[in-house]
PDB file of N, CA, C and O in Angstrom, chain B, residues numbered from 101:
ATOM      1  N   MET B 101     -17.471   7.155 -10.768  1.00  0.00           N
ATOM      2  CA  MET B 101     -16.747   7.166  -9.522  1.00  0.00           C
ATOM      3  C   MET B 101     -15.267   6.910  -9.809  1.00  0.00           C
ATOM      4  O   MET B 101     -14.911   5.825 -10.267  1.00  0.00           O
ATOM      5  N   THR B 102     -14.409   7.884  -9.548  1.00  0.00           N
ATOM      6  CA  THR B 102     -12.983   7.768  -9.781  1.00  0.00           C
ATOM      7  C   THR B 102     -12.284   7.431  -8.476  1.00  0.00           C
ATOM      8  O   THR B 102     -12.446   8.119  -7.469  1.00  0.00           O
ATOM      9  N   THR B 103     -11.491   6.344  -8.513  1.00  0.00           N
ATOM     10  CA  THR B 103     -10.734   5.929  -7.342  1.00  0.00           C
ATOM     11  C   THR B 103      -9.276   5.739  -7.745  1.00  0.00           C
ATOM     12  O   THR B 103      -8.978   5.120  -8.766  1.00  0.00           O
ATOM     13  N   PHE B 104      -8.374   6.278  -6.930  1.00  0.00           N
ATOM     14  CA  PHE B 104      -6.945   6.065  -7.116  1.00  0.00           C
ATOM     15  C   PHE B 104      -6.278   6.143  -5.753  1.00  0.00           C
ATOM     16  O   PHE B 104      -6.906   6.523  -4.765  1.00  0.00           O
ATOM     17  N   TYR B 105      -5.010   5.784  -5.705  1.00  0.00           N
ATOM     18  CA  TYR B 105      -4.268   5.720  -4.447  1.00  0.00           C
ATOM     19  C   TYR B 105      -3.006   6.563  -4.557  1.00  0.00           C
ATOM     20  O   TYR B 105      -2.374   6.624  -5.612  1.00  0.00           O
ATOM     21  N   GLN B 106      -2.650   7.212  -3.452  1.00  0.00           N
ATOM     22  CA  GLN B 106      -1.419   7.987  -3.406  1.00  0.00           C
ATOM     23  C   GLN B 106      -0.585   7.547  -2.217  1.00  0.00           C
ATOM     24  O   GLN B 106      -1.092   7.295  -1.125  1.00  0.00           O
ATOM     25  N   LEU B 107       0.708   7.466  -2.471  1.00  0.00           N
ATOM     26  CA  LEU B 107       1.665   7.156  -1.420  1.00  0.00           C
ATOM     27  C   LEU B 107       2.403   8.440  -1.079  1.00  0.00           C
ATOM     28  O   LEU B 107       3.017   9.062  -1.945  1.00  0.00           O
ATOM     29  N   LEU B 108       2.340   8.830   0.188  1.00  0.00           N
ATOM     30  CA  LEU B 108       2.967  10.069   0.643  1.00  0.00           C
ATOM     31  C   LEU B 108       4.076   9.774   1.632  1.00  0.00           C
ATOM     32  O   LEU B 108       4.025   8.786   2.366  1.00  0.00           O
ATOM     33  N   ASP B 109       5.073  10.633   1.647  1.00  0.00           N
ATOM     34  CA  ASP B 109       6.119  10.610   2.666  1.00  0.00           C
ATOM     35  C   ASP B 109       5.569  11.395   3.857  1.00  0.00           C
ATOM     36  O   ASP B 109       5.314  12.594   3.738  1.00  0.00           O
ATOM     37  N   VAL B 110       5.384  10.743   4.990  1.00  0.00           N
ATOM     38  CA  VAL B 110       4.762  11.417   6.133  1.00  0.00           C
ATOM     39  C   VAL B 110       5.677  12.448   6.785  1.00  0.00           C
ATOM     40  O   VAL B 110       5.192  13.353   7.465  1.00  0.00           O
ATOM     41  N   THR B 111       6.989  12.330   6.594  1.00  0.00           N
ATOM     42  CA  THR B 111       7.894  13.295   7.215  1.00  0.00           C
ATOM     43  C   THR B 111       7.925  14.616   6.438  1.00  0.00           C
ATOM     44  O   THR B 111       8.101  15.682   7.029  1.00  0.00           O
ATOM     45  N   THR B 112       7.754  14.541   5.107  1.00  0.00           N
ATOM     46  CA  THR B 112       7.815  15.761   4.298  1.00  0.00           C
ATOM     47  C   THR B 112       6.458  16.174   3.748  1.00  0.00           C
ATOM     48  O   THR B 112       6.258  17.331   3.377  1.00  0.00           O
ATOM     49  N   GLY B 113       5.521  15.222   3.696  1.00  0.00           N
ATOM     50  CA  GLY B 113       4.222  15.493   3.090  1.00  0.00           C
ATOM     51  C   GLY B 113       4.248  15.422   1.572  1.00  0.00           C
ATOM     52  O   GLY B 113       3.249  15.716   0.916  1.00  0.00           O
ATOM     53  N   ASN B 114       5.384  15.032   1.013  1.00  0.00           N
ATOM     54  CA  ASN B 114       5.525  14.968  -0.441  1.00  0.00           C
ATOM     55  C   ASN B 114       4.881  13.712  -1.019  1.00  0.00           C
ATOM     56  O   ASN B 114       4.905  12.642  -0.411  1.00  0.00           O
ATOM     57  N   LEU B 115       4.311  13.870  -2.195  1.00  0.00           N
ATOM     58  CA  LEU B 115       3.767  12.748  -2.934  1.00  0.00           C
ATOM     59  C   LEU B 115       4.923  11.924  -3.474  1.00  0.00           C
ATOM     60  O   LEU B 115       5.835  12.457  -4.106  1.00  0.00           O
ATOM     61  N   ILE B 116       4.879  10.609  -3.219  1.00  0.00           N
ATOM     62  CA  ILE B 116       5.904   9.709  -3.744  1.00  0.00           C
ATOM     63  C   ILE B 116       5.469   9.184  -5.095  1.00  0.00           C
ATOM     64  O   ILE B 116       6.214   9.263  -6.073  1.00  0.00           O
ATOM     65  N   THR B 117       4.255   8.646  -5.148  1.00  0.00           N
ATOM     66  CA  THR B 117       3.727   8.121  -6.404  1.00  0.00           C
ATOM     67  C   THR B 117       2.232   7.893  -6.280  1.00  0.00           C
ATOM     68  O   THR B 117       1.660   7.980  -5.193  1.00  0.00           O
ATOM     69  N   GLU B 118       1.616   7.601  -7.408  1.00  0.00           N
ATOM     70  CA  GLU B 118       0.170   7.388  -7.471  1.00  0.00           C
ATOM     71  C   GLU B 118      -0.095   6.051  -8.154  1.00  0.00           C
ATOM     72  O   GLU B 118       0.647   5.641  -9.046  1.00  0.00           O
ATOM     73  N   PHE B 119      -1.167   5.371  -7.724  1.00  0.00           N
ATOM     74  CA  PHE B 119      -1.528   4.059  -8.255  1.00  0.00           C
ATOM     75  C   PHE B 119      -2.993   4.061  -8.667  1.00  0.00           C
ATOM     76  O   PHE B 119      -3.818   4.770  -8.091  1.00  0.00           O
ATOM     77  N   ASP B 120      -3.296   3.256  -9.670  1.00  0.00           N
ATOM     78  CA  ASP B 120      -4.684   3.111 -10.116  1.00  0.00           C
ATOM     79  C   ASP B 120      -5.498   2.213  -9.201  1.00  0.00           C
ATOM     80  O   ASP B 120      -6.723   2.322  -9.144  1.00  0.00           O
ATOM     81  N   SER B 121      -4.806   1.310  -8.472  1.00  0.00           N
ATOM     82  CA  SER B 121      -5.515   0.375  -7.595  1.00  0.00           C
ATOM     83  C   SER B 121      -4.696   0.099  -6.344  1.00  0.00           C
ATOM     84  O   SER B 121      -3.491   0.346  -6.300  1.00  0.00           O
ATOM     85  N   GLU B 122      -5.375  -0.415  -5.332  1.00  0.00           N
ATOM     86  CA  GLU B 122      -4.668  -0.783  -4.109  1.00  0.00           C
ATOM     87  C   GLU B 122      -3.732  -1.950  -4.366  1.00  0.00           C
ATOM     88  O   GLU B 122      -2.657  -2.024  -3.772  1.00  0.00           O
ATOM     89  N   ASP B 123      -4.130  -2.868  -5.248  1.00  0.00           N
ATOM     90  CA  ASP B 123      -3.261  -3.999  -5.584  1.00  0.00           C
ATOM     91  C   ASP B 123      -1.922  -3.518  -6.147  1.00  0.00           C
ATOM     92  O   ASP B 123      -0.870  -4.060  -5.805  1.00  0.00           O
ATOM     93  N   GLU B 124      -1.964  -2.501  -7.011  1.00  0.00           N
ATOM     94  CA  GLU B 124      -0.722  -1.940  -7.551  1.00  0.00           C
ATOM     95  C   GLU B 124       0.132  -1.340  -6.438  1.00  0.00           C
ATOM     96  O   GLU B 124       1.351  -1.508  -6.430  1.00  0.00           O
ATOM     97  N   ALA B 125      -0.497  -0.650  -5.512  1.00  0.00           N
ATOM     98  CA  ALA B 125       0.227  -0.045  -4.394  1.00  0.00           C
ATOM     99  C   ALA B 125       0.868  -1.125  -3.529  1.00  0.00           C
ATOM    100  O   ALA B 125       2.032  -1.012  -3.144  1.00  0.00           O
ATOM    101  N   ILE B 126       0.103  -2.172  -3.226  1.00  0.00           N
ATOM    102  CA  ILE B 126       0.626  -3.267  -2.394  1.00  0.00           C
ATOM    103  C   ILE B 126       1.791  -3.948  -3.090  1.00  0.00           C
ATOM    104  O   ILE B 126       2.787  -4.283  -2.449  1.00  0.00           O
ATOM    105  N   GLU B 127       1.677  -4.154  -4.392  1.00  0.00           N
ATOM    106  CA  GLU B 127       2.758  -4.789  -5.145  1.00  0.00           C
ATOM    107  C   GLU B 127       4.035  -3.941  -5.068  1.00  0.00           C
ATOM    108  O   GLU B 127       5.121  -4.473  -4.840  1.00  0.00           O
ATOM    109  N   ALA B 128       3.902  -2.637  -5.257  1.00  0.00           N
ATOM    110  CA  ALA B 128       5.061  -1.745  -5.189  1.00  0.00           C
ATOM    111  C   ALA B 128       5.655  -1.723  -3.783  1.00  0.00           C
ATOM    112  O   ALA B 128       6.874  -1.789  -3.623  1.00  0.00           O
ATOM    113  N   LEU B 129       4.804  -1.631  -2.772  1.00  0.00           N
ATOM    114  CA  LEU B 129       5.279  -1.599  -1.395  1.00  0.00           C
ATOM    115  C   LEU B 129       5.916  -2.929  -1.000  1.00  0.00           C
ATOM    116  O   LEU B 129       6.872  -2.957  -0.225  1.00  0.00           O
ATOM    117  N   SER B 130       5.393  -4.015  -1.524  1.00  0.00           N
ATOM    118  CA  SER B 130       5.982  -5.334  -1.267  1.00  0.00           C
ATOM    119  C   SER B 130       7.381  -5.411  -1.857  1.00  0.00           C
ATOM    120  O   SER B 130       8.277  -6.012  -1.264  1.00  0.00           O
ATOM    121  N   GLY B 131       7.572  -4.804  -3.024  1.00  0.00           N
ATOM    122  CA  GLY B 131       8.891  -4.758  -3.641  1.00  0.00           C
ATOM    123  C   GLY B 131       9.882  -3.957  -2.814  1.00  0.00           C
ATOM    124  O   GLY B 131      11.029  -4.368  -2.638  1.00  0.00           O
ATOM    125  N   VAL B 132       9.439  -2.816  -2.307  1.00  0.00           N
ATOM    126  CA  VAL B 132      10.289  -2.003  -1.429  1.00  0.00           C
ATOM    127  C   VAL B 132      10.652  -2.799  -0.193  1.00  0.00           C
ATOM    128  O   VAL B 132      11.806  -2.812   0.235  1.00  0.00           O
ATOM    129  N   GLN B 133       9.658  -3.466   0.379  1.00  0.00           N
ATOM    130  CA  GLN B 133       9.864  -4.252   1.592  1.00  0.00           C
ATOM    131  C   GLN B 133      10.832  -5.411   1.333  1.00  0.00           C
ATOM    132  O   GLN B 133      11.688  -5.699   2.169  1.00  0.00           O
ATOM    133  N   ALA B 134      10.701  -6.070   0.191  1.00  0.00           N
ATOM    134  CA  ALA B 134      11.593  -7.182  -0.149  1.00  0.00           C
ATOM    135  C   ALA B 134      13.037  -6.700  -0.313  1.00  0.00           C
ATOM    136  O   ALA B 134      13.979  -7.398   0.062  1.00  0.00           O
ATOM    137  N   ASP B 135      13.199  -5.504  -0.876  1.00  0.00           N
ATOM    138  CA  ASP B 135      14.545  -4.971  -1.112  1.00  0.00           C
ATOM    139  C   ASP B 135      15.174  -4.371   0.138  1.00  0.00           C
ATOM    140  O   ASP B 135      16.367  -4.550   0.384  1.00  0.00           O
ATOM    141  N   ASP B 136      14.371  -3.656   0.931  1.00  0.00           N
ATOM    142  CA  ASP B 136      14.932  -2.845   2.011  1.00  0.00           C
ATOM    143  C   ASP B 136      14.339  -3.105   3.394  1.00  0.00           C
ATOM    144  O   ASP B 136      14.709  -2.426   4.351  1.00  0.00           O
ATOM    145  N   GLY B 137      13.434  -4.066   3.522  1.00  0.00           N
ATOM    146  CA  GLY B 137      12.822  -4.360   4.817  1.00  0.00           C
ATOM    147  C   GLY B 137      11.669  -3.407   5.132  1.00  0.00           C
ATOM    148  O   GLY B 137      11.202  -2.668   4.266  1.00  0.00           O
ATOM    149  N   ASP B 138      11.226  -3.439   6.376  1.00  0.00           N
ATOM    150  CA  ASP B 138      10.078  -2.634   6.809  1.00  0.00           C
ATOM    151  C   ASP B 138      10.408  -1.151   6.996  1.00  0.00           C
ATOM    152  O   ASP B 138       9.518  -0.305   6.906  1.00  0.00           O
ATOM    153  N   GLU B 139      11.656  -0.837   7.252  1.00  0.00           N
ATOM    154  CA  GLU B 139      12.054   0.527   7.641  1.00  0.00           C
ATOM    155  C   GLU B 139      11.538   1.612   6.691  1.00  0.00           C
ATOM    156  O   GLU B 139      10.991   2.604   7.172  1.00  0.00           O
ATOM    157  N   PRO B 140      11.683   1.478   5.367  1.00  0.00           N
ATOM    158  CA  PRO B 140      11.189   2.549   4.496  1.00  0.00           C
ATOM    159  C   PRO B 140       9.677   2.756   4.600  1.00  0.00           C
ATOM    160  O   PRO B 140       9.201   3.882   4.457  1.00  0.00           O
ATOM    161  N   LEU B 141       8.916   1.685   4.846  1.00  0.00           N
ATOM    162  CA  LEU B 141       7.459   1.803   4.922  1.00  0.00           C
ATOM    163  C   LEU B 141       7.019   2.639   6.117  1.00  0.00           C
ATOM    164  O   LEU B 141       5.915   3.183   6.126  1.00  0.00           O
ATOM    165  N   LEU B 142       7.876   2.739   7.119  1.00  0.00           N
ATOM    166  CA  LEU B 142       7.528   3.505   8.321  1.00  0.00           C
ATOM    167  C   LEU B 142       7.434   5.004   8.040  1.00  0.00           C
ATOM    168  O   LEU B 142       6.892   5.754   8.852  1.00  0.00           O
ATOM    169  N   ASP B 143       7.953   5.440   6.906  1.00  0.00           N
ATOM    170  CA  ASP B 143       7.893   6.855   6.515  1.00  0.00           C
ATOM    171  C   ASP B 143       6.755   7.159   5.559  1.00  0.00           C
ATOM    172  O   ASP B 143       6.626   8.294   5.100  1.00  0.00           O
ATOM    173  N   TYR B 144       5.919   6.161   5.245  1.00  0.00           N
ATOM    174  CA  TYR B 144       4.897   6.306   4.219  1.00  0.00           C
ATOM    175  C   TYR B 144       3.482   6.302   4.784  1.00  0.00           C
ATOM    176  O   TYR B 144       3.217   5.781   5.867  1.00  0.00           O
ATOM    177  N   ALA B 145       2.589   6.901   4.013  1.00  0.00           N
ATOM    178  CA  ALA B 145       1.144   6.829   4.266  1.00  0.00           C
ATOM    179  C   ALA B 145       0.472   6.558   2.923  1.00  0.00           C
ATOM    180  O   ALA B 145       0.812   7.176   1.913  1.00  0.00           O
ATOM    181  N   LEU B 146      -0.477   5.637   2.922  1.00  0.00           N
ATOM    182  CA  LEU B 146      -1.218   5.305   1.718  1.00  0.00           C
ATOM    183  C   LEU B 146      -2.639   5.846   1.859  1.00  0.00           C
ATOM    184  O   LEU B 146      -3.338   5.547   2.827  1.00  0.00           O
ATOM    185  N   PHE B 147      -3.052   6.647   0.876  1.00  0.00           N
ATOM    186  CA  PHE B 147      -4.385   7.233   0.856  1.00  0.00           C
ATOM    187  C   PHE B 147      -5.165   6.730  -0.347  1.00  0.00           C
ATOM    188  O   PHE B 147      -4.611   6.536  -1.429  1.00  0.00           O
ATOM    189  N   ARG B 148      -6.463   6.521  -0.141  1.00  0.00           N
ATOM    190  CA  ARG B 148      -7.376   6.218  -1.236  1.00  0.00           C
ATOM    191  C   ARG B 148      -8.169   7.486  -1.510  1.00  0.00           C
ATOM    192  O   ARG B 148      -8.710   8.101  -0.591  1.00  0.00           O
ATOM    193  N   PHE B 149      -8.234   7.872  -2.772  1.00  0.00           N
ATOM    194  CA  PHE B 149      -9.033   9.010  -3.192  1.00  0.00           C
ATOM    195  C   PHE B 149     -10.213   8.477  -3.982  1.00  0.00           C
ATOM    196  O   PHE B 149     -10.044   7.795  -4.993  1.00  0.00           O
ATOM    197  N   GLN B 150     -11.397   8.792  -3.514  1.00  0.00           N
ATOM    198  CA  GLN B 150     -12.616   8.390  -4.219  1.00  0.00           C
ATOM    199  C   GLN B 150     -13.452   9.638  -4.419  1.00  0.00           C
ATOM    200  O   GLN B 150     -13.850  10.300  -3.460  1.00  0.00           O
ATOM    201  N   ASP B 151     -13.712   9.948  -5.680  1.00  0.00           N
ATOM    202  CA  ASP B 151     -14.443  11.163  -6.041  1.00  0.00           C
ATOM    203  C   ASP B 151     -13.821  12.403  -5.401  1.00  0.00           C
ATOM    204  O   ASP B 151     -14.527  13.297  -4.935  1.00  0.00           O
ATOM    205  N   GLY B 152     -12.482  12.438  -5.388  1.00  0.00           N
ATOM    206  CA  GLY B 152     -11.766  13.597  -4.875  1.00  0.00           C
ATOM    207  C   GLY B 152     -11.612  13.660  -3.371  1.00  0.00           C
ATOM    208  O   GLY B 152     -11.005  14.595  -2.850  1.00  0.00           O
ATOM    209  N   ARG B 153     -12.148  12.688  -2.671  1.00  0.00           N
ATOM    210  CA  ARG B 153     -12.080  12.695  -1.200  1.00  0.00           C
ATOM    211  C   ARG B 153     -11.037  11.692  -0.721  1.00  0.00           C
ATOM    212  O   ARG B 153     -11.122  10.505  -1.036  1.00  0.00           O
ATOM    213  N   PRO B 154     -10.048  12.171   0.044  1.00  0.00           N
ATOM    214  CA  PRO B 154      -9.020  11.255   0.541  1.00  0.00           C
ATOM    215  C   PRO B 154      -9.460  10.510   1.799  1.00  0.00           C
ATOM    216  O   PRO B 154     -10.147  11.054   2.663  1.00  0.00           O
ATOM    217  N   THR B 155      -9.043   9.257   1.872  1.00  0.00           N
ATOM    218  CA  THR B 155      -9.239   8.433   3.059  1.00  0.00           C
ATOM    219  C   THR B 155      -7.920   7.734   3.349  1.00  0.00           C
ATOM    220  O   THR B 155      -7.327   7.128   2.457  1.00  0.00           O
ATOM    221  N   LEU B 156      -7.465   7.813   4.578  1.00  0.00           N
ATOM    222  CA  LEU B 156      -6.233   7.137   4.962  1.00  0.00           C
ATOM    223  C   LEU B 156      -6.465   5.633   4.974  1.00  0.00           C
ATOM    224  O   LEU B 156      -7.358   5.146   5.667  1.00  0.00           O
ATOM    225  N   VAL B 157      -5.666   4.896   4.210  1.00  0.00           N
ATOM    226  CA  VAL B 157      -5.712   3.436   4.236  1.00  0.00           C
ATOM    227  C   VAL B 157      -4.869   2.950   5.399  1.00  0.00           C
ATOM    228  O   VAL B 157      -5.339   2.172   6.229  1.00  0.00           O
ATOM    229  N   ALA B 158      -3.622   3.407   5.465  1.00  0.00           N
ATOM    230  CA  ALA B 158      -2.716   3.034   6.557  1.00  0.00           C
ATOM    231  C   ALA B 158      -1.465   3.901   6.473  1.00  0.00           C
ATOM    232  O   ALA B 158      -1.115   4.406   5.406  1.00  0.00           O
ATOM    233  N   LYS B 159      -0.800   4.067   7.609  1.00  0.00           N
ATOM    234  CA  LYS B 159       0.465   4.804   7.612  1.00  0.00           C
ATOM    235  C   LYS B 159       1.411   4.182   8.631  1.00  0.00           C
ATOM    236  O   LYS B 159       0.989   3.533   9.588  1.00  0.00           O
ATOM    237  N   GLU B 160       2.674   4.395   8.401  1.00  0.00           N
ATOM    238  CA  GLU B 160       3.746   3.992   9.298  1.00  0.00           C
ATOM    239  C   GLU B 160       3.624   2.517   9.682  1.00  0.00           C
ATOM    240  O   GLU B 160       3.570   1.662   8.798  1.00  0.00           O
ATOM    241  N   HIS B 161       3.579   2.202  10.964  1.00  0.00           N
ATOM    242  CA  HIS B 161       3.520   0.794  11.404  1.00  0.00           C
ATOM    243  C   HIS B 161       2.269   0.093  10.876  1.00  0.00           C
ATOM    244  O   HIS B 161       2.322  -1.085  10.523  1.00  0.00           O
ATOM    245  N   GLU B 162       1.157   0.801  10.820  1.00  0.00           N
ATOM    246  CA  GLU B 162      -0.079   0.207  10.309  1.00  0.00           C
ATOM    247  C   GLU B 162       0.060  -0.170   8.831  1.00  0.00           C
ATOM    248  O   GLU B 162      -0.560  -1.129   8.372  1.00  0.00           O
ATOM    249  N   LEU B 163       0.870   0.582   8.092  1.00  0.00           N
ATOM    250  CA  LEU B 163       1.100   0.275   6.681  1.00  0.00           C
ATOM    251  C   LEU B 163       1.889  -1.026   6.540  1.00  0.00           C
ATOM    252  O   LEU B 163       1.608  -1.829   5.651  1.00  0.00           O
ATOM    253  N   VAL B 164       2.860  -1.234   7.401  1.00  0.00           N
ATOM    254  CA  VAL B 164       3.623  -2.491   7.390  1.00  0.00           C
ATOM    255  C   VAL B 164       2.673  -3.663   7.618  1.00  0.00           C
ATOM    256  O   VAL B 164       2.750  -4.669   6.914  1.00  0.00           O
ATOM    257  N   VAL B 165       1.783  -3.540   8.591  1.00  0.00           N
ATOM    258  CA  VAL B 165       0.809  -4.595   8.895  1.00  0.00           C
ATOM    259  C   VAL B 165      -0.159  -4.770   7.728  1.00  0.00           C
ATOM    260  O   VAL B 165      -0.495  -5.897   7.365  1.00  0.00           O
ATOM    261  N   HIS B 166      -0.604  -3.672   7.144  1.00  0.00           N
ATOM    262  CA  HIS B 166      -1.548  -3.719   6.027  1.00  0.00           C
ATOM    263  C   HIS B 166      -0.937  -4.450   4.825  1.00  0.00           C
ATOM    264  O   HIS B 166      -1.598  -5.275   4.196  1.00  0.00           O
ATOM    265  N   VAL B 167       0.312  -4.147   4.515  1.00  0.00           N
ATOM    266  CA  VAL B 167       0.991  -4.810   3.399  1.00  0.00           C
ATOM    267  C   VAL B 167       1.142  -6.298   3.687  1.00  0.00           C
ATOM    268  O   VAL B 167       0.910  -7.121   2.801  1.00  0.00           O
ATOM    269  N   ALA B 168       1.524  -6.658   4.901  1.00  0.00           N
ATOM    270  CA  ALA B 168       1.671  -8.072   5.266  1.00  0.00           C
ATOM    271  C   ALA B 168       0.338  -8.807   5.159  1.00  0.00           C
ATOM    272  O   ALA B 168       0.291  -9.939   4.677  1.00  0.00           O
ATOM    273  N   SER B 169      -0.732  -8.178   5.599  1.00  0.00           N
ATOM    274  CA  SER B 169      -2.066  -8.794   5.513  1.00  0.00           C
ATOM    275  C   SER B 169      -2.483  -8.992   4.060  1.00  0.00           C
ATOM    276  O   SER B 169      -3.037 -10.032   3.705  1.00  0.00           O
ATOM    277  N   ALA B 170      -2.219  -8.000   3.227  1.00  0.00           N
ATOM    278  CA  ALA B 170      -2.557  -8.105   1.810  1.00  0.00           C
ATOM    279  C   ALA B 170      -1.747  -9.212   1.139  1.00  0.00           C
ATOM    280  O   ALA B 170      -2.266  -9.933   0.287  1.00  0.00           O
ATOM    281  N   GLN B 171      -0.491  -9.346   1.518  1.00  0.00           N
ATOM    282  CA  GLN B 171       0.347 -10.413   0.971  1.00  0.00           C
ATOM    283  C   GLN B 171      -0.195 -11.788   1.368  1.00  0.00           C
ATOM    284  O   GLN B 171      -0.229 -12.704   0.546  1.00  0.00           O
ATOM    285  N   ARG B 172      -0.619 -11.933   2.625  1.00  0.00           N
ATOM    286  CA  ARG B 172      -1.194 -13.216   3.085  1.00  0.00           C
ATOM    287  C   ARG B 172      -2.484 -13.527   2.343  1.00  0.00           C
ATOM    288  O   ARG B 172      -2.702 -14.666   1.930  1.00  0.00           O
ATOM    289  N   ARG B 173      -3.344 -12.521   2.167  1.00  0.00           N
ATOM    290  CA  ARG B 173      -4.594 -12.738   1.435  1.00  0.00           C
ATOM    291  C   ARG B 173      -4.308 -13.179  -0.001  1.00  0.00           C
ATOM    292  O   ARG B 173      -4.937 -14.107  -0.510  1.00  0.00           O
ATOM    293  N   ARG B 174      -3.370 -12.516  -0.637  1.00  0.00           N
ATOM    294  CA  ARG B 174      -3.015 -12.856  -2.019  1.00  0.00           C
ATOM    295  C   ARG B 174      -2.456 -14.279  -2.088  1.00  0.00           C
ATOM    296  O   ARG B 174      -2.806 -15.047  -2.984  1.00  0.00           O
ATOM    297  N   HIS B 175      -1.592 -14.622  -1.143  1.00  0.00           N
ATOM    298  CA  HIS B 175      -1.021 -15.974  -1.101  1.00  0.00           C
ATOM    299  C   HIS B 175      -2.118 -17.019  -0.904  1.00  0.00           C
ATOM    300  O   HIS B 175      -2.114 -18.059  -1.562  1.00  0.00           O
ATOM    301  N   ASN B 176      -3.059 -16.742   0.005  1.00  0.00           N
ATOM    302  CA  ASN B 176      -4.160 -17.680   0.257  1.00  0.00           C
ATOM    303  C   ASN B 176      -5.054 -17.831  -0.974  1.00  0.00           C
ATOM    304  O   ASN B 176      -5.524 -18.933  -1.261  1.00  0.00           O
ATOM    305  N   GLN B 177      -5.290 -16.755  -1.695  1.00  0.00           N
ATOM    306  CA  GLN B 177      -6.107 -16.821  -2.909  1.00  0.00           C
ATOM    307  C   GLN B 177      -5.412 -17.662  -3.976  1.00  0.00           C
ATOM    308  O   GLN B 177      -6.045 -18.486  -4.635  1.00  0.00           O
ATOM    309  N   ILE B 178      -4.121 -17.454  -4.138  1.00  0.00           N
ATOM    310  CA  ILE B 178      -3.371 -18.224  -5.139  1.00  0.00           C
ATOM    311  C   ILE B 178      -3.347 -19.696  -4.754  1.00  0.00           C
ATOM    312  O   ILE B 178      -3.504 -20.563  -5.613  1.00  0.00           O
ATOM    313  N   THR B 179      -3.154 -19.982  -3.487  1.00  0.00           N
ATOM    314  CA  THR B 179      -3.146 -21.377  -3.014  1.00  0.00           C
ATOM    315  C   THR B 179      -4.490 -22.031  -3.240  1.00  0.00           C
ATOM    316  O   THR B 179      -4.552 -23.192  -3.645  1.00  0.00           O
ATOM    317  N   ALA B 180      -5.572 -21.305  -2.984  1.00  0.00           N
ATOM    318  CA  ALA B 180      -6.924 -21.848  -3.181  1.00  0.00           C
ATOM    319  C   ALA B 180      -7.183 -22.142  -4.659  1.00  0.00           C
ATOM    320  O   ALA B 180      -7.811 -23.147  -4.992  1.00  0.00           O
ATOM    321  N   ILE B 181      -6.708 -21.283  -5.528  1.00  0.00           N
ATOM    322  CA  ILE B 181      -6.903 -21.475  -6.965  1.00  0.00           C
ATOM    323  C   ILE B 181      -6.116 -22.690  -7.448  1.00  0.00           C
ATOM    324  O   ILE B 181      -6.598 -23.441  -8.297  1.00  0.00           O
ATOM    325  N   GLN B 182      -4.933 -22.887  -6.924  1.00  0.00           N
ATOM    326  CA  GLN B 182      -4.086 -23.996  -7.343  1.00  0.00           C
ATOM    327  C   GLN B 182      -4.557 -25.339  -6.798  1.00  0.00           C
ATOM    328  O   GLN B 182      -4.169 -26.390  -7.309  1.00  0.00           O
ATOM    329  N   SER B 183      -5.383 -25.307  -5.773  1.00  0.00           N
ATOM    330  CA  SER B 183      -5.843 -26.556  -5.148  1.00  0.00           C
ATOM    331  C   SER B 183      -6.954 -27.211  -5.929  1.00  0.00           C
ATOM    332  O   SER B 183      -7.447 -28.267  -5.533  1.00  0.00           O
TER     333      SER B 183
END
């Protein structure tokens, strides 16, 4: 079972980049968000491809929320480990 993630520009439909895991995608998107705020994420859509079949993970405003949720989960996991 092959799984990977693609980040697309929703205005042009162009592929921006590809990731081996959702964690890698979230890390990259978090970096964009830290540098430039939420605005750039509003032009993106994140897709998961599993066995050649695409599934939308989140796009535009939902992607901003998805990244924030993933960041909170990661923070909570790190806090739990440190406790």
